[in-house]
N, C-alpha and C positions, 0 to 999 in steps of 0.2 A: 604558251607564251605570246602567241600573236594575239591572243584575246586581252592582253593587258595593254591598256593604252599608254603605260609609262615606258614600255619597251620599244625602244627605236629600231632594234634589229638584233640579230644573232650572227655571229661568225664562230668558225671552227679553226683553231691554230694547231701547233704540233705536228706529228707524224702524218694526221690524216691531211690537214693541209699541205704537206708536202709531198703526200702521195705514196709514202712507204709505210703505212701501219702494218703491225702484225697482230697475232691473237694475244700478244701481252700489252698491247698499247692501251693507254688511258685516252679519254676524250677531253680535249681543252676546248671548252665552250667560253666565248666572250659575249657577255651579255651587256648590250648597249642600252643606257637609261638616258631619258631626257634630262637635261641639267637640272631643271628646276625642282624635280622630284627625286632627285639621285639620293639624298640624304635620308628621306623616307622610306625608300626602298632598302636602303642598307640596313635599317632596322628590323626588317622582316625576311631577309634573304632566305634563312632556311625554311620558313613557313612557304614561301613561295616556291622554293625548290620541290618542296614536298607536294605542292599542288600540281607541279610540272612532270614529276617523275616518282617512280617507287623509291623513294628515300628510305636507305637502311641506316645510315649514320653521315654526318658531316660536321666539319670544323673549320674555324678560319686559319688564314694562312700566314699569321704573323710571323712563325718560325723561318719562313722562307723569304721575309721581308715584303709581303704583299697583303696587307689586310683587307685588300678588296675581294681577296679570292676566298672560296668556299670549296674545300676538298672533300669530295664525297664518295660514298659508296651507294649504287642504286641497283635494284634488282629484286629476286634472283632472276635470272643467273646474275652473279656479282658483276659489276663493271664500275671502275674507277671513272669517276667524272668531275673534272674541275671546271667550276662555274667562276668566272672572273667578271664583276661588275664593273663597267667602266662609264664615265660620263661621255655624252654623246661629243662633247667638245675635246675628249682627250682620246678618242678612238684611233686617231691618226698616228698616235705616238707608240711606236712599235720597232721592233728588231727585224721582223719578217713578216710578210705580208699573209694574212688569214684569208680563209676562204669564206666568201660571205653566203650564209645559209638562207637569211631572210632580211630585208632591209625596206622598212616600212615606208619610207618616203625618198629613198635613195641618198640618204645623207652618208651612208657608210661607204659606199662606192665613190660617192664625190669627195670623201676625205681621202680614201687612199690613192686616189687620182691626183689629188693636190698635193699631198705630202709623201715623199717616198721613205721608205723604212731606213733607220739610222741605227746601225750596230755600234753601241760605244766601243772604243779600242780598248784593249787591255792596258792598264796604267802599269808599266813596268817599273816605274819609280816608286809608286805606292808599296809593290811587292819588295823592291831591293831595299827600301827604308826599313822593312819588317822582317826580312828573310833571316837575318843574322841573329837578330833578338829572339826569333822562333827556334832557331837551331840551338841557342844556349838553353832555352826553355826546354827543349827536348832531351838534351843532354843531362840536365839537372834531373829530370823525371827517370832517367835511364840510370844515373849515379845513385839514386835514391831507392832502386829496384821496383817503382812503380810501371810494372809492365803494361797494365791496361791503359794508364795514361799514355804510355809512350805508343802503343798500338793505335790508339785513338788519334794521337797526334800525327802520326804518319798519314793516316786517312785524310786529316785536315790539309797537310800539306799537297796533298794529291789532289784534292777537291780545289784549293784555293791557289795554288801555285803550279804544279806541275801539269796537271791536267789542262788548264787553260793554255799554259806555254806550248804542249803537244799539239792542241787544237790549232794554236796559231801557226805551227810549222807547217800544216797542210792547208792553211787557208780557211779553217773552218771556224765558226762562232765559239768562243770558249764558253763553255756550259760545265764546268767541273771536269768529272770523268766520264759524263754521259756518251754513248755511243763510241768511246774511243776505240773499241775492239774493231769496229768497222770503218770508222773514220779515220784513224791513224794507227793501223795495225803494227808498225814498226816501233812506234812511240810506245804504244801498249805493251808490246813485248819488253821493252826497256824499263818500264814501270814495274814489271814483275820483280825486280831487284829491290824495291822499296818495300816489299810485303815481308812480314816476319811472322813467326809463330812466338809463343809464349816462353821467350828465352832471351836472357839479357844479352848474350854473344850475338845472337841473331838479330835483335834488336839494333844494337849498335852498328853492324853491318848495314842494315836498311837505312838508318840515320846517314851514314855516310855516302849511301847510295843516291838519296835525295840531294846532298850537297852536290855531288859530282854531276848529276843530271842538270840541277839548277844552272851550276856554272856552264855546262856545256850547251844547253838550249838557250840561256840568256844570251852567251856569246854568240851564237848562230843568229840571233836577230840582227845584230849590227845596230841596235838601238842606242840612241844618244841619251844617256842617263846618267847620273852622278852616282858611282859605285862607292859603297861603304867599305873601302878597303880595310880600313882599320878594324871596324866591326868584324868584318869577314874573317881576319887574321886572328883576331883572339877568341872569336866564337868557335872557329874550327880547331884551333889548339884546345881549346877546353873540352871539345868534343873528343878530340884524340886522348887527351889525358883521362878523361872519365872511362874511355873504351879500355886504356890500359889498366886502371884501376878494376875494372870490371874483371879483366883477364886475370887478373892476379887473385881474384877470390876463389 
């Protein structure tokens, strides 16, 4: 990588940069590219990675909202390595500090020193505006008996709402449900109530548990938001009515 003059530097992020990797950790590499050649490099990323490592397979990261990312397996032995290609002018835009592995002209270190990391706050109003519509959606799937949909929906609520709220309670960065067992063990234990098997009654119980945890954890934040009380009342009543109907089946 150092031999390519277009590469301004390389850094590592994630658990390695934080100093707590384990045998299951992946490697999060940030490949910093000179701005003027960034577009051309983006067109040949897989070929470049194949010249840097024993590439087994790789694909782009649009599904996680990061098209600059190439997610790969290298080896054997197999190792998950993420290659995130960024412009030199954008390297300082980050939520946590990476560890610089190689810095051709010192621009990476200078960028980190000049611009501190900025972790965007959890947008609780964005969640509140959507949560009760989501609850109604989950109840409709429960009522129809589409349990695979309900099970997947419960996972989404943990990922998008409850996991981030749990992390916020312990002062951690909201990252879905990642590392919650170690970061927030009490909250992770409470989240077990939102799990269910392939059973309509169990799924209804889990949906109610999501509602109660959301109410509790949002209330504990003392955040200043505009609550959607009318939507909450109607959506929760619809959920209860649906659960009652399921109980009569």
